[in-house]
N, C-alpha and C positions, 0 to 999 in steps of 0.2 A: 641135151635134146630138149625140145619145147612143144607141147601140144596145141594146137590151134582149135578153138571150140567156135563155130558159126551155127547160129539160130536164124532159120528162115522159116517165115509165116506165109504159106501158100493156101488161097483157098480155091484155086482153079484146079480141079483134079488134073487135067491134061496137062498143065504145067508142071504139077508134082510128078507126075509119071515120068515125063521127059527128064527132070532133073535126076529123079531115082534111076533111071536107065543110065544116066552119064555117069553117076557114082558108081554104079555096079560095073560099067564097061571100064572104068577107069581102076576098079578093085580099091574104091575108098572106103574104108570103115564108115559105115554110118548107122545112125539110129532115127527110126521114125515114131513121132509121138503124135497121135490125132486128139484135137482138143475140140470141144463144142464151142461155136461162136455164140458169144451173148449180145443180143440185140440192146438199142438203148431202152427199150421197154422194159426187158429182164432185169437190167440194172437197176432201173428205177424202182421196180417192184421190190427186188433185193433190198435196196437202201430203205425203202419204206418198211419192210419187215425188220431190219436190224434196229430202225429207229424206235419201232413199238417195243421192241425186247429191251430197250435201253431209255424207260421214261423220265431218268434223272438227268438224262443228257441233254442240256440246254445250251446251244452254242452261243446263243446271244448273253446269256448270263454269265457264261464263262468269260466271254470278251470283255464284258461289262466289269467282272472282277478282275481281270487281269490289268486292264486301264485303270481301274481305281488304285489296284496294288501298286501300281507303277508311279503315279502322280507326285509322290515326295522325292523321287529319284531324279538328280539331273541328268538330262539327256543331251546328248551332243547334237547341236545345230539347233536344238529347241530351246535351250536354256542359255545359249551364249549372250553374253552382253557386248 
């Protein structure tokens, strides 16, 4: 026996009601979970708050260190003669 799990994100309340009524009519077990929708502005604000909380995290410095640490290693296609 296998179990099929299906996630569907629906923002339209009427469409959600139609699908739920179909599931109920067909007696298909289901679970409804409502989640708040995050706008791009909210996402940017959250990212800004996270970056303020970690002042030592500097992506550019991390990338420079990574590039510098790999300079002495032979790389495929880069160091082939």
